[in-house]
C-alpha positions, -999 to +999 in steps of 0.1 A: -602+154+388-589+145+354-561+166+341-568+182+308-540+175+283-532+205+261-523+197+225-496+219+210-496+235+176-478+215+149-472+220+111-494+203+086-475+175+068-491+186+035-492+224+033-468+232+062-493+256+079-494+254+117-526+241+133-540+230+166-549+193+165-583+181+175-582+171+212-599+138+204-572+129+179-542+143+197-509+131+184-525+110+157-536+141+136-510+148+110-527+173+087-547+205+092-585+206+088-584+217+052-602+191+031-576+191+004-548+184+029-568+156+045-575+141+010-538+142+001-527+128+035-552+100+031-538+093-004-503+092+009-511+068+038-531+045+015-502+044-010-477+036+019-500+008+031-503-006-004-465-006-007-461-024+026-489-049+019-483-055-018-488-092-015-522-088+001-533-065-027-521-090-054-538-119-038-571-100-034-569-088-070-564-123-084-591-137-062-616-110-072-608-115-109-612-153-107-645-149-088-658-125-114-651-152-140-671-177-121-701-153-120-701-148-157-717-176-178-690-194-198-710-193-231-727-162-243-762-166-257-761-179-293-777-147-307-748-126-294-720-150-304-701-136-334-694-160-362-662-179-357-632-165-375-612-193-391-576-193-379-553-203-406-519-215-394-491-192-406-457-207-409-438-178-392-464-169-366-451-164-331-471-177-301-472-141-288-491-130-319-524-147-309-550-125-294-562-131-258-596-142-272-580-171-291-558-181-261-589-180-239-608-203-262-581-228-262-570-227-225-600-213-206-606-180-189-593-190-154-560-203-167-556-171-187-561-149-157-536-169-137-510-167-165-516-129-168-511-125-131-478-145-132-466-124-161-474-092-141-454-105-112-424-114-133-426-081-151-425-061-119-396-083-105-376-078-137-383-040-136-371-039-100-338-057-109-333-034-139-338-003-117-313-015-092-288-022-120-292+012-134-286+028-100-254+007-096-242+017-131-249+054-124-230+053-091-200+037-108-201+063-135-200+091-109-168+076-095-150+077-128-129+106-139-145+127-167-115+121-189-120+083-186-155+085-200-150+112-227-152+104-263-116+115-268-123+136-298-120+174-303-157+180-303-158+185-265-132+212-266-143+248-272 
């Protein structure tokens, strides 16, 4: 005879209320049966998975974007094409001032998507370095004596 395993009550990881888990799920159930708690738990686990597998998400995103470009015809029908806007060279114009449309016409859509992807990667890496530097600076400031970081004027005195 198979022994029936009793599942014990446990607190929901979202709302904190105690619940009896479904016997089919057992130890795997982390939230109560409330649909809102299940929705929030699903969102948390998906966010954790995305953080752990960030490279997979980036590769899939780039792949889907490039495939979407292949599905779209390269030239729109002539009746829908707006008249070309003459681009006059300006002496002090920065390369960053050109619109994505102009860059796409010169380089091509796929190269533009790849460059945009590389820029996003670089931006996220730079932001991560800046965040770590801010944390280091804040921890160093906490170790300093308040008199060492005061302005030294009489405004701070009552």
